[in-house]
C-alpha positions in Angstrom: -199.2 89.4 86.0 -201.0 86.6 87.8 -199.2 84.2 90.1 -199.6 81.3 87.6 -198.1 83.4 84.7 -195.3 84.5 86.9 -194.4 81.0 88.0 -194.5 79.7 84.4 -192.2 82.5 83.3 -189.8 82.1 86.2 -188.9 78.6 85.3 -187.3 79.7 82.0 -184.4 81.7 83.5 -184.1 79.2 86.4 -183.6 76.4 84.0 -181.4 78.5 81.7 -178.9 79.4 84.4 -178.9 75.9 86.0 -178.2 74.2 82.6 -175.6 76.8 81.7 -173.7 76.0 84.9 -174.0 72.2 84.0 -172.4 73.0 80.7 -169.7 75.3 82.3 -168.6 72.6 84.8 -168.5 69.9 82.1 -166.4 71.9 79.7 -164.2 73.4 82.4 -163.5 70.0 84.0 -162.5 68.5 80.6 -160.4 71.6 79.8 -158.5 71.6 83.1 -157.8 67.9 83.0 -156.1 68.2 79.6 -154.5 71.7 80.0 -152.7 70.8 83.2 -151.8 67.2 82.2 -148.6 68.1 80.4 -147.3 70.8 82.8 -149.5 73.5 81.4 -149.0 75.4 84.6 -146.2 77.4 82.9 -148.6 78.6 80.2 -151.2 79.7 82.8 -149.9 83.3 83.4 -149.9 84.1 79.7 -153.4 82.6 79.4 -154.5 84.9 82.3 -153.2 87.9 80.4 -155.0 86.8 77.2 -158.2 86.2 79.1 -158.1 89.8 80.4 -157.3 91.2 77.0 -159.9 89.1 75.2 -162.7 90.2 77.6 -162.7 93.7 76.1 -163.3 92.8 72.4 -165.7 90.1 73.4 -167.8 92.6 75.4 -167.7 95.0 72.4 -168.8 92.3 70.0 -171.7 91.3 72.4 -172.9 94.9 72.6 -172.6 95.4 68.9 -174.7 92.2 68.3 -177.4 93.5 70.6 -177.3 96.9 68.9 -177.6 95.3 65.4 -180.0 92.5 66.0 -181.7 93.4 69.3 -181.0 91.9 72.7 -183.2 88.9 72.3 -181.6 87.6 69.1 -178.2 88.3 70.4 -179.0 86.5 73.6 -180.2 83.4 71.8 -177.3 83.6 69.3 -174.6 83.5 71.9 -175.8 80.1 73.2 -175.8 78.5 69.7 -172.5 80.2 68.8 -170.8 79.0 72.0 -172.2 75.5 71.5 -170.8 75.3 68.0 -167.4 76.6 69.0 -167.0 74.1 71.8 -168.2 71.3 69.5 -165.3 72.3 67.2 -162.9 72.3 70.2 -164.0 68.9 71.5 -162.0 66.6 69.1 -158.8 68.6 70.0 -159.2 68.2 73.8 -156.0 66.1 74.1 -152.5 66.7 75.4 -151.2 66.5 71.8 -152.9 69.7 70.8 -151.3 72.1 73.3 -151.8 75.3 71.3 -155.5 74.6 70.6 -156.1 73.8 74.3 -154.4 77.0 75.3 -156.9 78.9 73.0 -159.7 76.9 74.5 -158.5 77.7 78.1 -158.8 81.4 77.2 -162.2 81.0 75.5 -164.0 79.3 78.3 -164.2 82.2 80.8 -164.6 84.8 78.1 -167.4 83.1 76.3 -169.3 81.9 79.4 -169.3 85.5 80.7 -171.7 86.3 77.9 -173.5 83.0 78.3 -174.3 83.6 82.0 -175.1 87.3 81.3 -177.7 86.2 78.8 -179.2 83.6 81.1 -179.5 86.0 84.0 -180.9 88.8 81.9 -183.6 86.5 80.6 -185.3 86.9 84.0 -185.3 90.7 83.8 -186.7 90.4 80.2 -189.6 87.9 81.0 -190.5 89.3 84.4 -190.4 93.0 83.6 -193.1 94.7 85.6 -193.3 92.0 88.3 -193.4 93.3 91.9 -190.2 93.4 93.9 -191.2 90.6 96.3 -191.7 88.2 93.5 -188.4 89.2 91.9 -186.6 88.6 95.2 -187.9 85.0 95.2 -187.0 84.3 91.5 -183.5 85.7 91.8 -182.9 83.7 94.9 -184.0 80.5 93.1 -181.9 81.4 90.1 -178.9 81.6 92.4 -179.7 78.2 93.9 -180.2 76.7 90.4 -176.7 77.9 89.4 -175.1 76.0 92.3 -177.3 72.9 91.8 -176.2 73.0 88.2 -172.6 73.1 89.3 -173.2 70.0 91.5 -175.0 68.1 88.7 -172.2 69.1 86.2 -169.6 67.7 88.5 -171.4 64.5 89.1 -172.0 64.1 85.4 -168.3 64.7 84.7 -167.4 62.0 87.2 -169.7 59.6 85.6 -168.6 60.3 82.1 -164.9 60.2 83.0 -165.2 56.6 84.1 -166.1 55.6 80.5 -164.9 58.4 78.2 -162.1 60.9 77.5 -162.2 64.6 78.2 -163.4 65.2 74.6 -166.7 63.7 75.5 -167.1 66.1 78.5 -166.5 69.1 76.2 -168.9 67.8 73.6 -171.6 67.0 76.2 -171.2 70.5 77.6 -171.7 71.9 74.1 -174.8 69.9 73.6 -176.2 71.2 76.9 -175.5 74.7 75.7 -177.4 74.0 72.5 -180.4 72.8 74.6 -180.2 76.1 76.6 -180.3 78.0 73.3 -183.5 76.2 72.3 -185.0 76.9 75.8 -184.2 80.6 75.5 -185.6 80.7 72.0 -188.9 79.1 73.2 -189.1 81.6 76.1 -188.8 84.5 73.6 -191.3 82.9 71.2 -193.9 82.2 73.9 -193.5 85.6 75.4 -193.2 88.3 72.7 -191.8 91.5 74.1 -193.8 94.7 73.9 -191.9 97.9 72.9 -188.7 96.0 72.7 -185.8 98.2 71.5 -182.2 97.8 70.6 -179.4 99.4 72.5 -179.2 102.3 70.1 -182.5 103.7 71.3 -181.3 103.7 74.9 -178.0 105.2 73.9 -179.9 108.3 72.8 -181.0 108.9 76.3 -177.5 108.6 77.8 -174.8 111.2 77.9 -172.1 111.1 75.3 -168.9 108.9 75.6 -167.0 112.0 76.6 -169.5 112.7 79.4 -169.2 109.1 80.7 -165.4 109.4 80.8 -165.8 112.8 82.5 -167.9 111.2 85.2 -165.2 108.5 85.8 -162.6 111.2 86.1 -164.7 113.0 88.7 -165.2 109.7 90.6 -161.5 109.0 90.9 -161.2 112.2 93.0 -163.6 110.7 95.5 -162.1 108.9 98.5 -164.9 106.3 98.6 -164.4 105.3 94.9 -160.6 105.2 95.3 -161.1 102.7 98.2 -163.4 100.7 96.0 -160.7 100.6 93.3 -158.1 99.4 95.9 -160.4 96.7 97.2 -161.3 95.5 93.7 -157.7 95.3 92.7 -156.5 93.5 95.8 -159.5 91.0 95.7 -158.8 90.3 92.0 -155.0 89.7 92.6 -155.8 87.5 95.6 -158.3 85.4 93.7 -155.9 85.0 90.7 -152.9 83.9 92.9 -155.1 81.5 94.9 -156.3 80.1 91.6 -152.8 79.7 90.3 -151.5 78.2 93.5 -154.3 75.6 93.5 -153.6 74.6 89.9 -149.8 74.5 90.5 -150.0 72.3 93.6 -152.6 70.1 91.8 -150.1 69.6 89.0 -147.2 68.9 91.3 -149.2 66.4 93.3 -150.3 64.6 90.1 -154.0 65.2 90.8 -154.6 66.9 87.4 -157.3 64.5 86.2 -161.0 64.6 85.5 -162.0 62.9 88.8 -160.1 65.4 91.0 -161.5 68.5 89.2 -165.0 67.0 89.1 -164.9 66.4 92.9 -163.5 69.9 93.4 -166.4 71.6 91.5 -169.0 69.4 93.3 -167.6 70.4 96.8 -167.3 74.1 95.8 -170.9 74.3 94.7 -172.2 72.2 97.6 -170.6 74.6 100.1 -171.8 77.7 98.1 -175.3 76.4 98.1 -175.3 75.5 101.8 -173.8 78.9 102.8 -176.3 80.8 100.7 -179.4 78.8 101.9 -178.6 78.4 105.6 -175.9 81.0 106.6 -176.0 84.0 104.3 -179.4 85.5 105.2 -178.5 85.4 109.0 -175.0 86.7 108.5 -176.2 89.6 106.3 -178.8 90.6 108.7 -176.5 90.5 111.7 -173.2 91.8 110.3 -174.4 94.4 107.8 -172.7 95.3 104.6 -169.2 95.9 105.9 -169.2 92.9 108.2 -170.3 90.6 105.4 -167.7 92.0 103.1 -165.0 91.3 105.7 -166.0 87.7 106.0 -164.3 86.5 102.8 -160.9 88.2 103.3 -160.9 87.2 107.0 -161.5 83.6 106.2 -158.9 83.7 103.4 -156.4 85.3 105.8 -156.6 82.3 108.1 -156.5 79.9 105.3 -153.5 81.6 103.6 -151.7 81.7 106.8 -152.1 78.0 107.2 -150.9 77.4 103.6 -147.7 79.4 104.4 -146.7 76.5 106.7 -148.6 73.6 105.1 -147.9 73.3 101.4 -149.7 70.1 100.5 -152.3 70.2 97.8 -155.2 69.8 100.3 -154.5 73.1 101.9 -154.5 74.9 98.6 -157.7 73.1 97.6 -159.4 74.2 100.9 -158.2 77.8 100.3 -159.6 77.8 96.8 -162.9 76.3 98.0 -163.1 79.1 100.7 -162.5 81.8 98.1 -164.9 80.5 95.5 -167.6 79.4 98.0 -167.8 82.6 100.1 -167.5 84.9 97.1 -170.4 83.1 95.3 -172.7 82.9 98.3 -172.1 86.1 100.2 -169.4 88.5 98.9 -170.7 89.3 95.4 -174.2 90.1 96.7 -172.8 92.5 99.3 -170.3 94.0 96.8 -173.1 94.9 94.4 -174.7 97.0 97.1 -171.6 99.1 97.9 -172.4 101.1 94.8 -175.7 102.3 96.3 -173.7 105.0 98.3 -172.8 106.6 94.9 -175.5 108.8 93.3 -177.4 107.3 90.3 -175.8 109.6 87.6 -172.3 108.3 88.6 -173.2 104.7 89.7 -172.9 103.1 86.2 -169.6 104.9 85.5 -168.2 103.7 88.9 -169.2 100.1 88.3 -167.8 100.1 84.8 -164.5 101.5 86.1 -164.1 99.4 89.3 -165.5 96.0 88.1 -164.3 96.5 84.5 -161.1 98.4 83.9 -159.6 98.0 87.4 -160.1 94.2 87.5 -158.7 93.7 84.0 -155.6 95.8 85.1 -155.2 93.8 88.3 -155.4 90.5 86.5 -152.8 91.6 84.0 -150.5 92.8 86.9 -150.8 89.5 88.7 -150.2 87.5 85.5 -147.1 89.6 84.7 -145.7 88.9 88.2 -146.1 85.1 87.6 -144.6 85.4 84.1 -141.5 87.2 85.6 -141.2 84.5 88.2 -141.2 81.8 85.6 -138.7 83.7 83.5 -136.3 83.7 86.4 -136.8 80.1 87.2 -135.9 77.5 84.6 -136.5 74.5 86.9 -139.2 72.0 86.3 -142.5 72.7 87.9 -142.0 70.0 90.6 -138.8 71.8 91.7 -140.2 75.3 92.0 -140.8 76.9 95.4 -144.3 78.2 95.6 -144.1 79.4 99.2 -143.6 83.0 98.3 -147.1 83.0 96.7 -148.7 82.4 100.1 -146.9 85.4 101.6 -147.9 87.7 98.7 -151.5 86.5 99.2 -151.4 87.2 102.9 -150.1 90.7 102.3 -152.8 91.5 99.7 -155.5 90.2 102.1 -154.3 92.4 105.0 -154.5 95.5 102.8 -157.9 94.3 101.5 -159.2 94.1 105.1 -157.9 97.5 106.0 -159.5 99.2 103.0 -162.8 97.4 103.7 -162.9 98.7 107.2 -162.3 102.2 105.9 -165.1 101.7 103.4 -167.5 101.1 106.2 -166.6 104.4 107.9 -167.3 106.3 104.7 -171.0 105.4 104.5 -171.2 101.7 103.7 -172.2 100.8 107.2 -175.4 102.9 106.8 -176.7 100.6 104.1 -179.2 97.9 104.9 -178.4 94.5 103.4 -180.7 93.5 100.5 -182.8 90.4 100.7 -182.0 89.6 97.1 -179.5 86.7 97.1 -178.1 87.0 93.6 -175.2 84.8 92.7 -173.2 86.2 89.8 -171.1 83.8 87.7 -167.4 83.4 88.6 -166.5 82.9 85.0 
């Protein structure tokens, strides 16, 4: 592959991920402004549970589509299917359609998980066979494009909100998704794959389902994997409670409008981009894997401690920006590399269990906690005391830090940080 060919191919996934993020921010901003307008915060814990539940059949459907039609057709189809679905949602993006907006709230993270997966995997498809140095460059640029897309999406949402209702934001995001689908289709057409196979052919080379489950059972007996499970669960619970706390205080303060959410997403992506470009490479080289993993919970511990005494919406916003910005720019990249300690035959099983089943279980647990709290408190949202959430968050972070330090002693410190700065979507 010549440099010119490589450069031409690289722009397809860069544009696909960037535009997908523009769509995500537009749709999410419109969704949030409507969902939380009429005290939707009480519906949020149940929505969290349904998001965790819906993620499983959605993943199965995605895999089935790839198995039936091939990965390329499934990848293109998900963009057009998502665009059509959100176009159907757009007219109902009003406070009068509470039930439909709840469904939409659930659909956004579930559907965009597949959208972002398809956009990121386009790079691996088109650039198969490229040398590692070139792949490092393109994945770094894709990560930057994701954050730039978030900034553009926020700015576009602000501009549209001055002249139009949230329905227009949702519809515009759907149109952008359709444009991404056309872009992906063109990338496939211009670059026909050689020896491209469906999932079924790869499945023949893998062990049986029973063997995969057996590997997971073996992994649970390993101390290193049990610590990964604990860290994943605590990090997931912390992120969910911070997210809920942010939305709750935003609702109480009356900032649940398009302009506020657009500004939030602009700031979040600006900070993520700045940290990834200027700070992350130096920190990763200096601190190593464990040190970089400790950066997020340590920063959150200070922020959560502050929120325990300062309950205004600005402190919750800062904490949410810290969580989202550092996770996107540093934490996820380091987290992907902790699996390198685990041998290849067991690595996929470990990742499926820790980043799949454990995270879904932790999300459900946090949501049930919030549901129980609401069931015990019939007061209006403005009269509820959210202070206890900060202390739960602080406790979870402390255990998160302790487990991360133990992880380093079990072999994680021996790893050398990768130069690949891959930003995985937050969903």
